[in-house]
N, C-alpha and C positions, 0 to 999 in steps of 0.2 A: 242868707243864702243855703240853698236846702243843703242839708246833709244827710245821708243814710252809711251807717256807719254796722258791720257786720264785727262779730265777735264769738269768742266759743271754740272756735275749732282747736284739733289738734290732734295729736296720736295717739289710737285707741287699738285696744286687740278686739278679734272676731267674737262678738256677742257684746260688747262693750255700750256704752250710752255717753250721750254727750248732746249737750244743750246750745243751741247757737241764736243769740238775740241781735236782734237790728234796730239800732237807736236811731230816732228819726231828728233832727231839728230843724228849725226854721218852721215847721208846720206842725199840725196833729196829725195822727192816725186818721181820726174822722175826718170826712166820708170816704176816703181812698180804699179802694181793693189793695189788697196784700199778698204778694207771694212768695215764694223762695225759689229756686231754679239752681242748679249745678251745671258744671262742664268738669269733664275729667279729659285728660290728657289724650288729643287728637279726637277729640269728639265734638258734637254740637252740644250749646248749651241745652239744658232741658229740662222742664217743667217738673216739681217737684210738689208740689202743696199750695194752695190759694185759700184766700179769707174773704168774703166778699164785708162790706162793712156797715149795711144796715140792718141785716138779718143775721150777718155773723153763719154764714152757712160756709162749710170748708169741702173742698176738693183736694184730692190726691192724685198722683201718679200712680198705677198699678203697682209698681215695684218697689212701693214704700207704704202701701196700706196696712194696717195692722201695726205697724213697725215706728211709724213718726207721727208726730203732732203738732200741728202748727196753731198759736195761742197769741193773741194779743193782751197787751195790760196799757191802757187808755190815760193811767194817771202816769206812769214811765214811758210814752210814747214811744212804746219798744214794741216790737213784733218778735217772738219765739218761735223755734223749731226744736221739739225736744223728738232725738233721735234713739232708739232703742234697738236691741237685737242688731246692730250693725254687721254689715258685710264687707269684705273688700272691694267687692265691686260699688258700695257706695262711696269709694274714695274720690273726692273731687275737689275743686274750690264752688264753695258753697255760696250765692246771691240772694240778697232780698231784692225786692222790685216795691216801691212804693208808689201810687199813683204813677208810674211813671218813669221814676227815679231809682237808678241803681245805685247800689254798692261796690265799695271796690272786692268785694268778697272775700271769704274765710277760709282756708286750707283744712280741707277733714281728710285724715290718711287712716285707714283700716288696716293693722297689718300685724302679723305676729312677731 
């Protein structure tokens, strides 16, 4: 059974950093497209960052460009999202999507 499990969320002060992980079991990351989304209370789920499988092109939502970095470790079957210079408006539940499979999400709260 396919499992996609996010981790790494938590409470951080504005300006701080977190690294989210998304571990996949039952299949390998290759050759799937991978992405991170987020959903804040009362809002729609929105795209944050994506990574293609073949040429490893990345793309980011404008509101995270220069602050967040998406990456993968095929040996660990894990997708990452490094988040720097966090802002209160980054507070949300963060989800990864691997080849159409969603994880359960991990809460990120940015607050002083």
